[in-house]
C-alpha positions as CSV (number, residue, x, y, z in Angstrom):
1,M,87.7,98.9,141.7
2,N,85.5,101.7,140.2
3,L,86.2,101.5,136.5
4,L,84.8,105.0,135.8
5,S,86.7,106.9,138.4
6,E,89.8,107.6,136.2
7,L,87.8,108.8,133.2
8,N,86.7,112.3,132.2
9,P,83.0,112.9,131.4
10,K,83.2,112.3,127.7
11,Q,85.3,109.1,128.2
12,K,82.7,107.9,130.7
13,D,80.0,108.5,128.2
14,A,81.9,106.5,125.6
15,V,82.2,103.6,128.0
16,L,78.6,103.7,129.3
17,Q,77.0,103.7,125.8
18,T,77.1,99.9,125.4
19,E,74.0,99.2,123.5
20,G,73.4,100.1,119.8
21,P,75.7,101.7,117.3
22,V,78.3,104.1,118.7
23,L,80.9,106.2,116.9
24,I,83.7,107.5,119.1
25,I,85.6,110.3,117.4
26,A,88.9,110.0,119.3
27,G,91.1,113.1,118.8
28,A,94.9,112.8,119.0
29,G,96.1,112.3,122.6
30,S,92.5,112.0,123.9
31,G,93.0,108.7,125.8
32,K,91.5,106.4,123.1
33,T,93.2,103.2,124.4
34,R,92.0,103.9,127.9
35,V,88.4,104.2,126.7
36,L,88.6,101.0,124.6
37,T,90.1,98.9,127.5
38,H,87.7,100.4,130.1
39,R,84.7,99.7,127.7
40,L,85.7,96.0,127.4
41,A,86.2,95.7,131.2
42,Y,82.9,97.5,131.9
43,L,81.0,95.1,129.6
44,I,82.3,92.1,131.5
45,Q,82.2,93.5,135.0
46,E,79.1,95.7,135.1
47,K,77.0,94.6,132.1
48,K,77.8,90.9,132.9
49,A,78.5,90.2,129.2
50,S,80.3,87.0,128.6
51,P,83.8,87.6,127.3
52,Y,82.9,85.0,124.7
53,E,80.4,87.5,123.3
54,I,82.9,90.3,122.7
55,L,84.9,90.9,119.6
56,A,87.5,93.7,119.5
57,V,89.5,94.3,116.4
58,T,92.6,96.4,116.0
59,F,95.3,96.7,113.4
60,T,98.4,95.2,114.9
61,N,99.0,92.1,117.0
62,K,101.0,94.2,119.4
63,A,98.1,96.5,120.0
64,A,95.7,93.5,120.5
65,G,98.0,91.9,123.0
66,E,98.5,95.2,124.9
67,M,94.7,95.7,125.0
68,K,94.1,92.3,126.5
69,K,96.7,92.8,129.2
70,R,95.1,96.2,130.2
71,V,91.7,94.6,130.4
72,Y,92.9,91.8,132.7
73,K,94.6,94.4,134.9
74,L,91.5,96.4,135.2
75,L,89.5,93.3,136.2
76,G,92.2,92.4,138.7
77,L,93.1,89.2,136.9
78,P,96.5,87.6,136.1
79,L,98.0,88.6,132.8
80,D,96.6,85.5,131.2
81,G,92.9,85.8,131.9
82,R,92.2,82.7,129.7
83,K,93.0,80.5,132.7
84,M,90.0,81.9,134.5
85,G,87.7,81.7,131.5
86,I,87.8,85.4,130.8
87,D,89.1,85.8,127.2
88,P,87.4,88.4,125.0
89,F,88.3,87.9,121.3
90,V,90.8,90.7,120.8
91,S,92.7,90.4,117.5
92,T,93.5,91.8,114.1
93,F,91.1,91.5,111.1
94,H,93.4,88.8,109.6
95,S,93.8,86.8,112.8
96,F,90.0,86.8,113.4
97,C,89.2,85.7,109.8
98,A,91.9,82.9,109.9
99,H,90.4,81.6,113.2
100,L,86.9,81.6,111.7
101,L,87.9,80.1,108.4
102,R,89.6,77.1,110.1
103,R,86.2,76.1,111.3
104,E,84.1,77.0,108.3
105,I,86.0,77.1,105.0
106,E,85.3,73.5,103.9
107,K,81.9,74.9,102.8
108,L,83.8,76.9,100.2
109,G,85.6,73.8,98.9
110,Y,88.9,74.4,100.8
111,S,90.6,72.2,103.3
112,K,90.5,73.5,106.9
113,N,94.2,72.9,106.9
114,F,94.8,75.6,104.3
115,V,98.1,77.4,104.3
116,I,98.5,81.2,104.2
117,Y,100.8,82.6,101.5
118,D,103.0,85.5,102.4
119,Q,104.1,88.2,100.0
120,D,107.0,86.2,98.6
121,D,104.8,83.1,98.1
122,Q,102.2,85.2,96.3
123,L,104.9,86.7,94.1
124,R,106.3,83.3,93.1
125,L,102.8,82.1,92.2
126,V,102.1,85.2,90.1
127,K,105.4,84.7,88.2
128,K,104.5,81.0,87.6
129,V,101.1,82.0,86.2
130,M,102.7,84.7,84.0
131,K,105.1,82.1,82.6
132,E,102.2,79.7,81.9
133,L,100.3,82.5,80.1
134,D,103.4,83.5,78.2
135,I,103.4,87.0,79.7
136,D,106.8,88.6,79.6
137,R,108.0,89.3,83.2
138,G,110.7,91.6,81.8
139,Q,108.1,93.8,80.3
140,F,105.3,93.5,82.9
141,N,106.3,93.6,86.5
142,P,104.8,90.7,88.6
143,K,104.7,93.0,91.7
144,S,102.5,95.4,89.8
145,I,100.1,92.6,88.8
146,L,100.0,91.3,92.3
147,A,99.2,94.9,93.6
148,Y,96.3,95.1,91.2
149,I,95.0,91.7,92.3
150,S,95.2,92.8,95.9
151,G,93.4,96.0,95.1
152,A,90.6,94.0,93.5
153,K,90.3,91.7,96.5
154,N,90.2,94.7,98.9
155,E,87.1,95.9,96.9
156,L,85.6,92.3,97.0
157,I,85.9,92.0,93.2
158,E,86.0,88.4,92.0
159,P,88.1,87.4,88.9
160,K,85.1,87.2,86.6
161,K,83.8,90.6,87.6
162,Y,87.3,92.0,87.3
163,Q,87.4,90.8,83.7
164,E,84.2,92.6,83.0
165,L,85.4,95.9,84.6
166,A,88.9,96.0,83.2
167,N,89.2,99.1,81.0
168,D,92.9,99.6,80.3
169,F,95.7,97.4,79.0
170,F,97.3,96.6,82.4
171,Q,93.9,95.8,84.0
172,E,93.2,93.5,81.1
173,L,96.5,91.8,81.6
174,T,95.8,91.4,85.3
175,A,92.4,90.1,84.4
176,K,94.1,87.2,82.6
177,V,96.4,86.4,85.6
178,Y,93.9,86.9,88.4
179,P,91.6,83.8,87.7
180,V,94.5,81.4,87.1
181,Y,96.3,82.7,90.2
182,Q,93.1,82.1,92.2
183,E,92.6,78.6,90.8
184,K,96.2,77.7,91.7
185,L,95.7,79.0,95.2
186,K,92.7,76.8,95.6
187,E,94.5,73.8,94.1
188,S,97.2,74.3,96.8
189,S,94.6,74.8,99.5
190,A,96.1,78.2,100.1
191,L,94.9,81.7,100.9
192,D,96.7,85.0,100.5
193,F,96.3,87.7,103.1
194,D,93.5,89.4,101.2
195,D,91.6,86.1,100.8
196,L,91.3,85.8,104.6
197,I,88.9,88.7,104.7
198,M,87.4,88.2,101.2
199,K,86.6,84.5,101.8
200,T,85.0,85.3,105.2
201,V,82.7,87.8,103.6
202,E,81.9,85.3,100.8
203,L,81.1,82.7,103.5
204,F,78.8,85.1,105.3
205,E,77.0,86.1,102.1
206,K,76.6,82.5,100.8
207,Y,75.7,80.8,104.0
208,P,73.3,82.8,106.1
209,K,73.3,80.2,108.9
210,V,77.1,80.6,109.3
211,L,76.6,84.4,109.5
212,E,73.8,84.0,112.1
213,K,76.0,81.7,114.2
214,Y,78.7,84.4,114.5
215,Q,76.2,87.2,114.8
216,N,74.7,85.4,117.8
217,R,78.1,84.7,119.3
218,F,79.5,88.3,119.0
219,R,76.8,90.5,120.5
220,Y,79.3,93.3,121.0
221,V,81.7,94.4,118.3
222,L,84.4,97.0,118.8
223,I,86.6,98.2,115.9
224,D,89.7,100.4,116.5
225,E,91.2,102.8,113.9
226,Y,88.0,102.6,111.8
227,Q,89.2,105.4,109.5
228,D,91.9,102.9,108.3
229,T,89.4,100.1,107.2
230,N,89.1,99.2,103.5
231,H,85.9,98.1,101.7
232,A,86.3,94.4,102.5
233,Q,86.8,95.1,106.2
234,Y,83.9,97.5,106.2
235,R,81.6,94.9,104.6
236,L,82.8,92.2,107.1
237,V,82.0,94.4,110.1
238,K,78.6,95.4,108.6
239,L,77.5,91.8,108.2
240,L,78.8,90.7,111.6
241,A,77.1,93.5,113.6
242,D,73.9,93.6,111.5
243,K,71.7,91.6,114.0
244,H,72.4,93.2,117.4
245,K,73.7,96.5,116.1
246,N,75.9,96.7,119.2
247,I,78.8,98.1,117.2
248,C,81.3,100.6,118.5
249,V,83.8,102.0,116.2
250,V,86.7,104.3,117.3
251,G,88.7,106.5,115.1
252,D,89.6,110.0,113.9
253,P,88.8,111.1,110.3
254,D,91.5,113.7,110.7
255,Q,94.1,111.0,111.0
256,G,93.1,109.0,108.0
257,I,96.4,108.8,106.1
258,Y,96.5,105.3,104.5
259,S,94.4,105.6,101.3
260,W,97.4,104.3,99.4
261,R,96.9,101.0,101.3
262,G,93.3,100.8,100.3
263,A,91.8,102.5,103.4
264,N,88.6,104.4,102.7
265,I,87.9,107.4,105.0
266,Q,84.3,107.4,103.9
267,N,83.7,104.4,106.1
268,I,83.9,106.5,109.2
269,L,82.4,109.6,107.7
270,N,79.3,107.7,106.6
271,F,78.8,105.8,109.8
272,E,75.7,107.7,110.7
273,R,74.3,107.0,107.3
274,D,74.9,103.3,107.8
275,Y,73.5,103.5,111.4
276,P,70.9,106.3,111.6
277,K,70.4,105.7,115.3
278,A,74.1,105.9,116.1
279,K,75.3,107.8,119.2
280,I,78.2,110.0,118.6
281,V,80.8,110.7,121.4
282,K,83.7,113.1,120.7
283,L,86.8,112.8,122.8
284,E,88.2,116.3,122.4
285,Q,90.2,116.7,125.7
286,N,93.9,116.3,124.8
287,Y,96.3,115.1,127.5
288,R,99.4,115.3,125.3
289,S,100.1,118.7,123.9
290,T,100.2,122.4,124.9
291,K,97.5,124.8,124.0
292,N,99.6,126.5,121.3
293,I,100.4,123.2,119.6
294,L,96.7,122.2,119.5
295,A,95.7,125.6,118.2
296,A,98.2,125.3,115.3
297,A,96.9,121.8,114.6
298,H,93.3,123.0,114.5
299,E,94.1,125.8,112.1
300,I,95.8,123.3,109.7
301,I,93.0,120.7,109.8
302,K,89.9,122.9,109.8
303,R,90.4,123.7,106.1
304,N,89.6,120.1,105.1
305,I,86.1,119.4,103.9
306,E,86.0,115.7,104.4
307,R,86.0,115.6,108.2
308,K,83.8,115.5,111.4
309,E,83.9,118.9,113.1
310,K,85.8,118.8,116.4
311,K,88.3,121.0,118.2
312,L,90.8,119.6,120.7
313,W,91.4,121.4,124.0
314,T,93.6,120.8,126.9
315,K,94.2,121.8,130.5
316,N,97.9,121.9,129.8
317,R,99.7,125.2,129.8
318,N,100.0,127.5,126.7
319,G,103.6,126.4,126.3
320,A,106.1,127.7,123.8
321,K,104.9,129.1,120.4
322,V,105.4,127.0,117.3
323,F,109.0,127.6,116.1
324,L,109.4,128.3,112.4
325,Y,112.8,128.2,110.8
326,E,113.7,128.9,107.2
327,A,117.0,127.1,106.4
328,L,119.3,128.0,103.6
329,D,119.4,124.4,102.4
330,E,119.0,120.8,103.6
331,R,122.4,120.9,105.4
332,D,121.5,124.1,107.3
333,E,118.2,122.4,108.1
334,G,119.9,119.4,109.7
335,E,122.5,121.5,111.5
336,F,119.8,123.8,112.9
337,I,117.8,120.8,114.2
338,L,120.9,119.3,115.9
339,G,121.8,122.7,117.4
340,E,118.3,122.9,119.0
341,V,118.6,119.3,120.3
342,E,122.0,120.0,121.8
343,K,120.5,123.1,123.6
344,F,117.9,120.9,125.2
345,L,120.6,118.4,126.3
346,K,122.8,121.1,127.8
347,K,119.9,122.4,129.8
348,K,119.2,118.8,130.8
349,E,115.6,119.5,129.8
350,F,115.3,116.6,127.3
351,D,117.4,113.6,126.1
352,Y,118.0,112.5,122.5
353,S,115.2,109.9,122.9
354,D,112.7,112.7,123.6
355,C,113.3,114.3,120.2
356,V,112.1,113.1,116.7
357,I,112.7,114.4,113.2
358,L,109.7,113.8,110.9
359,Y,109.8,114.0,107.1
360,R,107.5,113.3,104.2
361,T,109.7,111.1,102.0
362,N,112.4,108.6,102.8
363,A,114.8,110.4,100.5
364,Q,115.0,113.3,102.9
365,S,116.6,111.1,105.6
366,R,119.9,111.1,103.7
367,A,120.9,114.7,104.5
368,L,119.7,114.3,108.0
369,E,121.6,111.1,108.6
370,E,124.8,112.6,107.2
371,V,124.6,115.6,109.7
372,C,124.0,113.2,112.6
373,L,127.0,111.1,111.6
374,R,129.2,114.2,111.0
375,F,128.5,115.4,114.5
376,N,128.5,111.9,116.0
377,I,124.9,112.2,117.2
378,P,123.3,108.8,118.1
379,Y,120.3,108.3,115.9
380,K,117.9,105.6,114.8
381,I,115.6,105.3,111.9
382,V,112.1,103.9,112.6
383,G,109.8,102.6,109.9
384,G,112.6,102.3,107.5
385,I,116.2,101.4,107.1
386,S,119.2,103.7,106.9
387,F,119.4,105.5,103.5
388,Y,122.7,103.8,102.6
389,E,121.4,100.4,103.7
390,R,118.4,100.4,101.4
391,A,118.5,97.7,98.8
392,E,118.5,100.0,95.7
393,I,121.3,102.1,97.1
394,K,123.4,99.1,98.0
395,D,122.8,97.6,94.5
396,I,124.1,100.6,92.7
397,L,127.0,101.1,95.1
398,A,127.9,97.4,94.5
399,Y,128.1,98.1,90.7
400,L,130.4,101.1,91.4
401,Q,132.6,99.1,93.8
402,L,133.0,96.3,91.3
403,I,133.9,98.9,88.6
404,L,136.6,100.2,90.8
405,N,137.7,96.9,92.3
406,P,136.8,93.8,90.1
407,N,137.9,91.5,92.9
408,D,135.2,92.7,95.3
409,E,133.5,89.3,95.9
410,V,130.6,90.7,98.0
411,A,129.7,93.3,95.4
412,F,130.0,90.7,92.6
413,E,127.6,88.3,94.3
414,R,125.1,91.1,95.0
415,I,124.7,92.3,91.5
416,I,125.6,89.3,89.3
417,N,121.8,88.6,89.0
418,V,120.4,92.2,89.6
419,P,118.4,92.9,87.6
420,P,117.5,89.2,87.0
421,R,119.7,87.6,84.4
422,G,118.9,84.0,85.0
423,I,122.1,83.4,86.9
424,G,121.4,81.2,90.0
425,Q,123.3,79.8,92.9
426,Q,124.6,76.8,91.0
427,T,126.1,79.0,88.4
428,L,127.6,81.2,91.1
429,R,129.2,78.2,92.8
430,K,130.8,77.2,89.5
431,I,132.2,80.7,89.0
432,H,133.9,80.5,92.4
433,Q,135.3,77.1,91.6
434,L,136.8,78.4,88.4
435,K,138.2,81.5,90.1
436,R,139.8,79.5,93.0
437,G,143.6,79.7,92.9
438,K,143.8,81.5,89.5
439,G,144.4,85.0,90.9
440,K,142.1,86.6,88.3
441,S,139.3,89.1,88.8
442,F,135.8,88.1,88.1
443,L,135.8,90.2,85.0
444,E,139.0,88.6,83.6
445,L,137.6,85.2,84.4
446,L,134.3,85.8,82.5
447,K,136.1,87.3,79.5
448,S,137.7,84.0,78.8
449,K,135.9,81.9,76.1
450,D,137.3,78.7,77.5
451,N,135.8,79.5,80.9
452,L,132.4,80.5,79.4
453,N,132.2,77.3,77.4
454,R,132.0,75.4,80.7
455,F,128.5,76.8,81.3
456,K,125.2,75.8,79.7
457,P,124.2,78.0,76.7
458,K,121.7,80.2,78.6
459,Q,124.2,80.9,81.5
460,K,127.0,81.4,79.0
461,R,125.1,84.1,77.2
462,A,124.1,85.8,80.4
463,L,127.6,85.7,81.9
464,G,129.2,86.9,78.6
465,K,126.8,89.9,78.5
466,F,127.5,90.7,82.1
467,A,131.3,90.7,81.5
468,K,130.9,93.0,78.5
469,L,128.7,95.3,80.5
470,L,131.2,95.5,83.4
471,G,134.0,96.1,80.9
472,K,132.1,98.9,79.3
473,F,131.5,100.5,82.7
474,Q,135.3,100.3,83.5
475,K,136.1,102.2,80.3
476,L,133.4,104.8,81.0
477,A,134.8,105.3,84.5
478,L,138.0,106.6,82.9
479,K,136.1,109.2,81.0
480,K,133.1,110.2,83.1
481,N,132.7,111.5,86.7
482,V,130.8,109.5,89.2
483,L,127.6,111.4,88.7
484,L,127.5,110.6,85.0
485,L,128.7,107.1,85.7
486,I,125.7,106.4,88.0
487,D,123.4,107.4,85.1
488,E,125.2,105.0,82.8
489,V,124.9,102.1,85.3
490,L,121.2,102.8,85.9
491,N,120.4,102.9,82.2
492,R,122.8,100.3,80.6
493,S,122.3,97.7,83.3
494,G,118.5,98.0,83.0
495,Y,118.2,98.8,86.7
496,A,116.2,102.0,86.2
497,D,113.6,100.1,84.2
498,Y,113.7,97.3,86.8
499,L,112.7,99.8,89.5
500,Q,110.2,101.8,87.6
501,D,107.6,99.1,87.6
502,G,104.5,101.3,88.0
503,T,104.2,100.7,91.7
504,E,104.5,103.4,94.4
505,E,107.3,101.3,96.0
506,G,109.2,101.4,92.7
507,E,108.8,105.2,92.4
508,I,110.1,105.7,95.9
509,R,113.1,103.5,95.3
510,F,113.8,105.4,92.1
511,E,113.6,108.7,94.0
512,N,116.1,107.4,96.5
513,L,118.6,106.7,93.6
514,Q,118.0,110.3,92.4
515,E,118.9,111.3,96.0
516,L,122.2,109.3,95.7
517,K,123.0,111.4,92.6
518,T,122.6,114.5,94.8
519,V,125.5,113.2,96.9
520,A,127.5,112.3,93.8
521,K,127.2,115.9,92.5
522,E,129.8,116.9,95.1
523,Y,132.4,115.0,93.2
524,Q,131.6,115.9,89.6
525,D,134.5,118.4,89.3
526,L,137.2,115.8,90.1
527,K,139.0,113.7,87.6
528,P,136.8,110.7,86.6
529,E,138.7,108.0,88.5
530,D,139.3,110.3,91.5
531,S,135.7,111.2,91.4
532,L,134.6,107.5,91.8
533,R,137.1,106.7,94.5
534,A,136.4,109.8,96.6
535,F,132.6,109.2,96.4
536,L,132.9,105.5,97.4
537,E,135.2,106.5,100.3
538,K,132.8,109.1,101.6
539,V,129.9,106.6,101.4
540,A,131.9,103.9,103.2
541,L,132.7,106.3,106.1
542,I,129.1,107.5,106.3
543,T,127.8,103.9,106.6
544,D,130.3,103.0,109.2
545,I,128.1,103.5,112.3
546,D,129.6,100.7,114.4
547,H,129.9,103.3,117.2
548,Y,126.1,103.5,117.5
549,N,124.6,101.2,120.1
550,E,120.9,100.4,119.5
551,N,120.4,100.2,123.3
552,E,121.6,103.8,123.8
553,K,119.2,106.7,123.8
554,A,119.1,108.1,120.3
555,L,117.5,110.8,118.2
556,T,114.7,109.3,116.2
557,L,114.3,109.9,112.4
558,M,111.1,108.7,110.8
559,T,108.5,109.4,108.1
560,L,105.3,111.1,109.1
561,H,103.3,108.0,108.2
562,S,105.4,105.9,110.6
563,A,104.8,108.4,113.5
564,K,101.1,107.8,113.8
565,G,100.2,106.7,117.3
566,L,103.5,107.9,118.8
567,E,104.3,111.0,120.9
568,F,107.5,113.0,121.7
569,P,108.2,116.0,123.9
570,V,110.1,117.7,121.0
571,V,109.1,117.3,117.3
572,F,110.8,118.7,114.2
573,I,109.0,118.5,110.9
574,A,111.5,119.0,108.1
575,G,110.9,119.8,104.4
576,M,107.9,122.0,104.8
577,E,107.9,123.1,101.2
578,E,105.4,122.9,98.3
579,G,106.2,119.8,96.2
580,I,107.7,118.0,99.2
581,F,105.0,118.4,101.8
582,P,102.5,118.5,100.4
583,H,104.0,116.1,97.9
584,S,103.8,117.1,94.2
585,R,101.9,113.9,93.4
586,T,98.9,115.1,95.4
587,F,98.4,118.4,93.5
588,F,96.2,116.8,90.9
589,D,93.4,115.5,93.2
590,P,91.7,117.5,96.0
591,S,91.1,114.3,98.1
592,D,94.9,113.6,97.9
593,L,95.6,117.1,99.1
594,E,93.2,116.6,102.0
595,E,95.1,113.5,103.0
596,E,98.4,115.4,102.9
597,R,96.8,118.0,105.3
598,R,95.7,115.1,107.6
599,L,99.3,113.9,107.5
600,C,100.5,117.3,108.6
601,Y,97.9,117.3,111.4
602,V,99.2,113.9,112.5
603,G,102.8,115.2,112.6
604,V,101.9,118.3,114.5
605,T,99.9,116.4,117.1
606,R,102.8,114.1,117.9
607,A,104.4,117.0,119.8
608,K,104.0,117.3,123.6
609,K,106.1,120.4,124.5
610,H,107.9,121.9,121.5
611,L,107.1,121.9,117.8
612,Y,109.5,123.0,115.1
613,L,108.3,123.5,111.5
614,I,111.3,123.9,109.0
615,C,111.4,124.8,105.4
616,A,114.5,125.5,103.2
617,Q,115.1,128.2,100.6
618,K,116.6,125.5,98.3
619,R,117.1,121.8,98.7
620,A,119.2,119.2,96.9
621,L,116.7,116.3,96.5
622,W,116.0,113.6,93.9
623,G,119.1,114.5,92.0
624,D,118.0,118.1,91.4
625,I,118.1,121.5,93.2
626,Q,114.6,122.3,94.4
627,V,113.7,125.9,94.9
628,N,110.1,125.7,96.2
629,S,107.9,128.0,98.0
630,R,106.9,127.5,101.6
631,S,104.4,124.8,102.3
632,R,100.8,126.0,102.3
633,F,100.5,124.4,105.7
634,L,102.8,127.0,107.2
635,A,100.5,129.7,106.0
636,D,97.7,128.1,107.8
637,V,99.2,128.8,111.2
638,P,98.4,132.3,112.5
639,E,101.2,134.7,113.2
640,E,100.4,134.9,116.9
641,L,101.2,131.2,117.3
642,I,104.6,131.4,115.6
643,S,108.0,132.2,116.9
644,Y,110.4,133.0,114.0
645,I,113.9,131.8,114.9
646,S,115.5,133.0,111.7
647,T,114.4,133.8,108.2
648,G,117.0,134.4,105.6
649,E,116.6,136.2,102.3
650,R,115.1,133.9,99.6
651,E,116.8,133.3,96.3
652,N,117.3,136.6,94.5
653,S,117.3,135.2,91.0
654,F,113.5,135.3,90.8
655,E,113.3,138.7,92.4
656,D,115.5,140.2,89.6
657,V,113.2,138.7,87.0
658,E,110.1,140.0,88.8
659,N,111.5,143.5,88.9
660,F,112.4,143.3,85.2
661,L,108.9,142.2,84.2
662,D,107.0,144.1,86.9
663,G,103.6,145.1,85.7
664,A,103.4,142.8,82.7
665,E,100.1,141.0,82.2
666,T,99.7,137.2,81.9
667,D,96.9,135.1,80.7
668,F,97.7,132.3,83.1
669,E,95.6,131.5,86.2
670,V,96.0,129.1,89.1
671,G,94.5,125.7,88.1
672,D,95.4,126.0,84.4
673,K,96.8,122.9,82.8
674,V,99.9,123.6,80.8
675,K,102.6,121.8,78.8
676,H,106.3,122.4,78.9
677,P,108.6,120.9,76.2
678,K,111.0,119.4,78.8
679,F,108.8,118.6,81.8
680,G,105.6,117.6,80.0
681,E,102.1,118.3,81.3
682,G,101.5,120.1,84.6
683,K,99.2,122.3,86.6
684,I,99.7,125.9,87.7
685,V,99.6,125.9,91.5
686,E,100.8,129.5,92.2
687,I,101.3,132.8,90.4
688,K,103.3,135.7,91.9
689,K,103.6,138.6,89.5
690,D,105.2,136.8,86.5
691,R,106.7,133.9,88.3
692,I,104.6,130.8,87.8
693,A,104.9,127.6,89.9
694,I,103.9,124.5,88.0
695,A,103.4,121.0,89.4
696,F,104.7,118.4,87.0
697,E,103.7,114.8,87.9
698,G,106.8,112.9,88.9
699,K,109.1,115.9,88.5
700,G,107.9,118.2,91.3
701,I,107.3,121.9,91.2
702,K,109.2,124.0,88.7
703,K,109.2,127.8,88.7
704,V,109.2,129.7,85.4
705,V,108.7,133.2,84.1
706,A,105.6,133.9,82.0
707,G,106.6,135.3,78.6
708,L,110.1,133.8,78.8
709,A,109.4,130.1,79.4
710,P,108.0,127.9,76.6
711,V,104.8,127.1,78.5
712,K,101.5,126.7,76.7
713,K,98.0,126.1,78.0
714,I,96.4,122.8,77.1
C-alpha cells in the first residue's frame, strides 16, 4: 500500500519531514489526524524505525486508542499490533509519565507501587491538612487552595519556591498548605495528577542518565494539540527531544482556547525560537466547510495578534452565506433555531443529529432546553448536564420543595448537610429511625427538644439550627414570592457563600443560580404560596424528559469549548452579544479577548454547510435583563458574506435619550476606567453619542447615559 497516495502535497510534506524539529500548523478540518497516523506508519514502514523508538502524545485516551488502530490498519496489521511486536508508544501525557515513573521513581524516594490520587482524594487530603494547620474550611475553600497548588505544579514551582513567591494573603495561605500536602502525599506513597508530570521532569533534571536512557529510546517524538500544553508538559517534551531533535508538534494557535486550564499558547508560537532549524508545514486546505464559512472564519481570526499567519482554503463550493438573525429575546432565539431545524427536516436535507447549538456559557442552555421541551424536540447536552440536573440547581430546588412539602424525604436528604453542617450518614439514619411510624414531618420531628436530646451535642446544635432555618423559610414563603424566596434561601442558608469560593467553577455555578431566578421572575406577580407552587410545578414538568431516548437522533446543545474537534453540517451560535460572547470577564485583558476570538473561530469552523450567528435585542440571563450591543465578532464578518434573515428594531428607550441629548459633549473615552455607586469599578468599552457601555467585572455590560448616570472617572 502506498502510504502517500491519499495525501495532498502539504500533507505529504508533513509526513516526509521525519528528521529534525517540525511544526505542523494544522488548520481546522485540514486532515490533522490523517497526517499524524500516516506519519507514524511511514516512520515504521519506510524509514524502518522501530515502533519502540516512537512516542506519540495526545490529550485523551480515546484519541490515543483511535490513532493506534488507524496506524495498524495502514500497515495492514490486526487491530492489536502488539501481538506482532509493532507497538509505538501512543498515549496521553499522564499515562506516559505514570508508565515511566513505575520504573524510575524509587530514585526520588517513592515506592514504585505508588497510588494516584484523583480529585476527590486530593480534596480530602487538603481538608485534612487544613484541619491540622487550624485553617478554617468555612472561611477558606479547600477547592480553591487545591486549584492554587495545581497551578503551581503546572508551572513546576516546588513548595519552598512557592513560599518565596507568595505575594497575597491567599497565596500565603496556600504556601502553608502546599508543603504539608506534598509531605503527606509522599508518606502515603501517592502522586496526584500534576505530580505525574512534575516528578518526571524532576527525575530527568536530577538524574541525567535516566534522561539519556529515554532520549535514546524515543528517537522520534510527536505531540498533538501542542497549543494546549502547559509549562510542565512543555518542559518535559523539551528535555525528552533535546538529544535527537526529531520532534514533531502539531497544533493550531488559532484554536488555543484552554488558558484557564493552564495551557500556554506561547509554547507553539515560540517553537521556532526553541528550535531555530525547525521546518514549518502549514495545512491550509480545508475538507470540511464551504468557501463562505471559511471566509467568515478568516475575517474573525485575522484580527488577532498572537497567531501564525495562515488562510484556510477549500475546493468545496461557495455554499450558503452566513445567516445572521437578531432575535427579540432568548425565547425568540430558541424558537427561530428550532424553526430552521424543522425546515431542514421537512426538506429531508438534514436530521436532528446534523445540527448543533453552540453557546458561550452553560447558563444559556436553560432557555434553549425549555424551547426544545415545549416543542417536544429530542435534544442532548454534550460536555455538561441538563440545566435543571446541575447540582446547584437541584440543591436550591430541594430547599424550595422541602419548604412547600416538609415530608419530602428525597429533598430532605439532599440538603440536610448542604452547605456542610457536620451531619453525617449515622445522624441521618437516626433521624429516620425517630421518624418511623410517628407520622410527623422532618421539621416537626426536629423541633422537638426530646428528639434533639437523643443526639450528641454537635449534631444536636446543627439539627436545631437547621430546623429553625427551615421554619423561618416556611414563614417567609407565606409573605414573599418565589423570586424573593430564592434570594432568602441562598443567603440565609449560606449556600451563596458556599458557591462563591473564588474558583471559576464556583462563579459558573453562581451564574446558573442567577439564571434560575430568571425563570422565577415569571411567577413574581402571583400570591406568595401560589408563586412557589406554580414555579415548582413548571420546573417538574420541564425536567420530565422520560420521552427522550438517548439512542434516538437528537439536536445537540453544547458549549463552544466542548465543540472543539467536532463538526456538524448545521451550526447555530447563540448569544452573539457583547458581555456574553465575548464574555465580560475578558474585557480587562487583551490576551483574554484574543482567546475569546479564537473561541469564536473554533465555533465557526465546526460548520460544514450552514452557519447561523444569532444575537438578541434583550436577554434574560443571570437573573437580570441584559440589553447588550451585538458582538464585535459579528462586525468582523463582511456584508457580502452575510444573509440577514430578520433584523428587528432595537430597544427604543436608548434612542429617545440619544435624541434628547443629541449633540451634547462628553469627556469619556473608550478605555477609561470608571466607578459606579451600584456596580463598582468598570471599563468603558463603547460610546455611541451619549450612551456609554461599561463592562463591570462580574456584572456584565451596563449601558448608561453620560450626564445622567452617576459615573466618575477613576
